[in-house]
C-alpha positions as CSV (number, residue, x, y, z in Angstrom):
1,M,53.0,57.6,130.7
2,K,51.4,61.1,131.9
3,T,52.4,64.2,129.8
4,N,52.7,67.4,132.3
5,P,50.2,69.4,130.9
6,W,52.4,72.9,131.2
7,I,54.5,71.6,128.5
8,P,52.6,73.1,125.6
9,F,52.2,76.6,127.7
10,L,55.7,76.7,128.8
11,L,56.8,75.5,124.9
12,A,55.0,78.7,124.2
13,I,56.5,81.3,126.1
14,A,59.9,79.9,125.3
15,A,59.3,80.1,121.7
16,S,57.7,84.1,121.8
17,G,61.0,84.7,124.0
18,G,63.2,83.9,121.2
19,A,61.2,85.7,119.0
20,I,61.2,88.4,121.1
21,G,65.2,87.9,121.6
22,V,65.8,87.7,117.7
23,L,63.7,90.9,117.1
24,Q,65.4,93.0,119.7
25,G,68.8,91.5,118.1
26,A,67.9,92.6,114.5
27,E,67.2,96.1,116.0
28,H,70.6,96.9,117.0
29,A,72.2,94.9,114.6
30,P,75.2,95.6,112.9
31,V,74.6,98.7,109.7
32,G,78.2,98.6,108.7
33,Y,81.2,96.5,107.8
34,K,85.2,97.0,109.0
35,D,86.4,94.8,107.0
36,T,86.4,96.8,103.5
37,P,88.5,98.9,101.9
38,M,89.1,103.0,103.5
39,L,87.9,105.8,101.9
40,P,90.4,108.5,100.4
41,G,92.1,110.3,103.1
42,G,91.8,107.3,105.9
43,K,89.5,108.1,108.0
44,W,86.4,105.9,106.9
45,H,85.6,102.4,105.6
46,V,83.5,102.1,102.8
47,H,80.1,101.0,104.5
48,D,81.2,102.2,108.3
49,P,79.7,101.6,110.9
50,D,80.9,104.6,113.0
51,R,80.6,107.1,110.7
52,P,78.0,109.8,112.0
53,Q,74.7,109.7,110.7
54,P,73.0,112.9,109.2
55,K,71.3,115.7,110.8
56,V,67.9,114.9,110.5
57,V,66.0,118.0,109.0
58,T,62.4,118.6,108.2
59,P,61.8,119.8,104.1
60,G,60.4,122.9,103.4
61,A,56.8,123.4,101.5
62,I,57.2,125.3,97.4
63,S,55.7,128.3,96.8
64,T,52.9,128.9,94.5
65,S,52.3,132.0,92.0
66,K,50.0,133.7,95.0
67,T,51.8,132.2,98.6
68,P,55.5,131.7,99.7
69,G,56.3,128.0,100.4
70,K,57.8,127.1,104.1
71,P,61.7,126.8,104.4
72,P,63.3,123.6,105.9
73,S,63.5,123.4,109.9
74,D,67.4,124.6,109.9
75,V,67.5,128.0,107.8
76,S,67.9,131.1,109.5
77,V,64.8,133.4,108.1
78,L,65.4,136.3,106.4
79,F,62.2,137.8,105.6
80,D,59.0,136.0,106.6
81,G,56.5,138.7,104.8
82,K,56.5,140.6,107.9
83,D,58.8,143.2,109.0
84,L,62.8,144.3,107.6
85,S,64.3,143.8,111.1
86,Q,66.9,141.1,109.7
87,W,68.0,144.3,107.2
88,R,69.9,147.4,107.6
89,T,71.2,150.2,105.5
90,V,75.4,150.6,104.4
91,D,75.4,152.7,107.7
92,G,74.2,150.3,109.9
93,K,70.4,152.3,109.7
94,P,67.0,151.1,109.4
95,A,66.8,149.5,106.0
96,P,64.4,152.1,104.2
97,W,62.6,149.9,101.3
98,D,59.0,149.0,102.0
99,V,56.6,146.0,102.8
100,Q,53.3,145.6,101.1
101,D,51.0,142.6,101.4
102,G,54.2,140.5,102.7
103,V,56.3,141.3,100.3
104,I,59.6,143.7,100.4
105,V,59.3,146.4,98.2
106,C,62.7,148.1,96.3
107,K,62.1,151.8,97.1
108,P,64.0,153.7,94.5
109,R,66.5,155.7,95.1
110,S,67.2,154.7,99.0
111,G,69.7,153.1,98.7
112,D,71.0,148.7,99.0
113,I,69.8,147.0,102.1
114,F,72.5,144.6,103.4
115,T,71.3,141.6,106.0
116,K,72.8,142.4,109.9
117,D,73.9,138.9,109.9
118,E,77.1,137.8,108.5
119,F,77.5,134.0,107.1
120,E,80.4,131.8,105.8
121,D,79.4,129.1,102.7
122,I,75.5,128.7,102.5
123,Q,72.6,127.5,100.9
124,L,70.3,130.4,100.0
125,H,66.7,130.7,98.6
126,L,64.8,133.8,97.5
127,E,62.1,135.3,95.0
128,F,61.7,137.5,93.1
129,A,59.0,140.0,90.6
130,T,60.0,142.2,88.1
131,P,57.5,145.3,87.8
132,K,54.2,145.1,85.5
133,P,54.3,146.5,82.6
134,A,57.3,146.0,81.6
135,R,59.3,149.6,81.3
136,G,62.7,150.4,79.5
137,E,65.1,148.6,78.0
138,S,68.1,146.3,78.1
139,Q,69.6,147.3,81.8
140,E,67.1,149.4,82.8
141,R,64.2,146.9,82.8
142,G,63.7,145.6,86.2
143,N,67.2,145.6,87.6
144,S,68.4,144.4,90.9
145,G,71.0,142.4,92.1
146,V,71.8,139.7,95.2
147,F,75.6,140.3,96.0
148,L,77.2,137.7,98.7
149,F,79.2,138.8,101.2
150,G,77.8,142.3,99.6
151,R,80.7,142.0,96.9
152,Y,79.7,139.1,94.8
153,E,76.7,139.7,92.2
154,L,74.2,137.5,91.3
155,Q,72.2,140.0,88.7
156,V,68.2,140.0,88.8
157,L,67.0,141.6,85.9
158,D,64.0,141.5,83.6
159,S,65.2,139.2,80.6
160,Y,62.2,138.1,79.5
161,Q,62.4,138.9,75.6
162,N,64.8,142.0,76.6
163,R,68.3,141.4,75.3
164,T,71.4,143.1,76.9
165,Y,75.1,141.9,77.4
166,A,75.1,138.5,77.6
167,D,76.8,138.5,81.0
168,G,74.1,140.9,82.2
169,G,71.2,139.1,82.1
170,C,69.2,138.1,84.8
171,A,70.8,135.0,86.5
172,S,74.3,136.2,85.0
173,I,77.4,137.1,87.7
174,Y,77.4,139.6,86.8
175,G,80.5,140.6,84.2
176,Q,81.9,137.5,84.5
177,Y,79.3,134.4,83.0
178,P,76.0,134.2,81.4
179,P,73.6,132.1,82.5
180,L,73.4,128.3,80.9
181,V,69.8,129.2,79.6
182,N,67.5,131.9,79.9
183,A,64.8,130.8,82.6
184,S,62.9,133.8,83.1
185,R,59.6,134.4,83.6
186,P,57.7,136.9,82.4
187,P,57.4,139.9,84.5
188,G,55.0,140.1,87.6
189,E,55.8,136.7,87.9
190,W,57.7,135.5,91.2
191,Q,60.9,133.9,90.4
192,T,63.2,131.8,92.3
193,Y,66.8,131.3,93.4
194,D,68.1,128.5,95.0
195,V,71.8,129.8,95.4
196,V,74.9,127.6,96.7
197,F,77.8,129.7,97.7
198,I,81.4,128.8,98.8
199,A,83.2,132.1,100.0
200,P,86.1,132.8,99.4
201,R,89.5,131.7,101.3
202,F,92.2,134.1,101.7
203,K,95.7,133.1,103.4
204,E,98.4,136.1,104.4
205,G,96.4,138.2,102.4
206,K,96.2,136.2,99.6
207,L,93.9,134.4,97.4
208,A,94.1,130.6,98.9
209,S,90.9,129.5,97.1
210,P,88.4,131.5,94.8
211,A,84.4,131.5,95.5
212,Y,82.4,129.4,93.6
213,L,78.5,129.7,93.1
214,T,75.8,127.3,91.5
215,V,72.4,128.1,90.8
216,F,68.8,127.2,89.8
217,H,66.9,129.9,87.7
218,N,63.1,128.8,88.5
219,G,64.1,125.3,89.2
220,V,67.0,125.0,85.7
221,L,70.0,124.8,86.3
222,V,72.0,128.1,85.4
223,Q,75.2,128.1,87.3
224,N,77.2,124.8,87.7
225,H,80.0,125.5,90.6
226,A,81.0,128.6,88.8
227,E,84.6,130.1,90.2
228,I,83.9,133.3,90.4
229,I,87.0,135.5,89.8
230,G,86.7,138.8,91.5
231,E,84.2,141.5,93.4
232,T,81.7,142.8,91.0
233,G,82.0,145.8,88.9
234,H,80.9,147.3,85.7
235,R,83.3,147.2,82.8
236,I,86.1,146.2,84.7
237,L,87.9,143.4,84.7
238,A,86.4,141.4,88.3
239,K,89.7,140.6,91.1
240,Y,89.9,139.8,94.6
241,T,90.1,141.8,97.5
242,P,91.0,140.4,100.6
243,H,88.3,140.5,102.9
244,G,87.5,138.4,106.8
245,P,85.7,134.9,106.6
246,K,81.8,136.1,106.6
247,G,79.9,138.9,104.9
248,P,76.4,139.9,104.8
249,L,74.1,139.6,101.9
250,K,73.0,142.9,99.6
251,L,69.9,143.7,97.7
252,Q,70.8,146.0,95.2
253,D,68.4,149.4,94.4
254,H,69.2,149.9,91.0
255,G,66.1,152.4,90.1
256,N,63.3,149.3,90.1
257,T,60.6,148.6,92.2
258,I,61.8,144.9,92.4
259,R,60.1,142.7,94.9
260,Y,61.6,140.0,97.1
261,R,59.6,137.6,99.3
262,N,60.6,134.1,101.2
263,I,64.4,134.9,101.4
264,W,66.2,132.1,103.9
265,V,69.8,130.8,103.9
266,R,71.2,127.5,105.3
267,P,74.8,128.1,106.8
268,L,76.9,125.0,105.3
269,N,79.5,122.8,107.2
270,T,81.5,122.1,104.0
271,S,84.2,119.7,106.2
272,E,82.9,115.7,105.5
273,P,82.5,114.6,108.6
C-alpha cells in the first residue's frame, strides 16, 4: 500500500488549527452564570455575566516626607503644588493664601478659602502639616479645618501631646465625634487624610438621609461611617439646614500657618451597577 506523503503534513495543520480554535474559544468563553440565585433587588444573578465591568483606574503613588505622591487617574486635582487657581474666597475673589515651595500656607486672618468646583459624594485626599515649633495650647495650637460642603468640619489640629476636648482634636468631626484613636504625628511632619464623604439628602425641605464620614488619618481608621448630626458649630448642638445636592470644600483660617499639599477628590457614584 502506497502512503500519501502529504498526510502527516495535513494532519499537523488540522491539529494546529484545532488548537487555535480551542484557544479562541477559551478567549471568549462564558465568564459567569445565568442559572444562579438572584441577588437582593432582583437585578443580577450571582456571578452574572451581563453585569457591567468596573472602570479601569490607574492607581497613584504614595507620598513621602519630602515629596507628595501622585493621584489616581480619575481624580479632580485641587492643588498640584503650583497655584491656587482652583480656590476662591467666600465672595468669589482669588484665594489670598500663599504658595511656598510647592505647598499651600494659610495666611492668618486672611479668611477661609473654598474650592471653585462643588461636589456631591466624594473620596478626598489631602496632606497637612502643623507649625514647628509648636506654639499655644489646646485649640490655639496648629488649628484649621476641612469643611465638606463648606459646612461639616473634619478638624485639623496639632494633637501631638496637646490635650483638648475630645470632640475637638485632630480628626474629630468637630463638636460631634472624637476620633477612634489619636494618630497624630509631631509638629512639622506631613500627615494625611483619606476621606469618604456621603452627602446628606433633602426632600421637600426636610432631611431624607444624613451625611456620613469615613476617615483614615495617617493610614489609621479614625471615623467609621460616622453619621453627621448637622452643620458644624462651636458650643452648640449641630443641626441640619436644607441645602443643594452639591457643595465646595473649605479650608479654615484659624490664625495658624497650617500647610497643605496634594489635594484631590474623586466624585463617587454610590448607586450600585
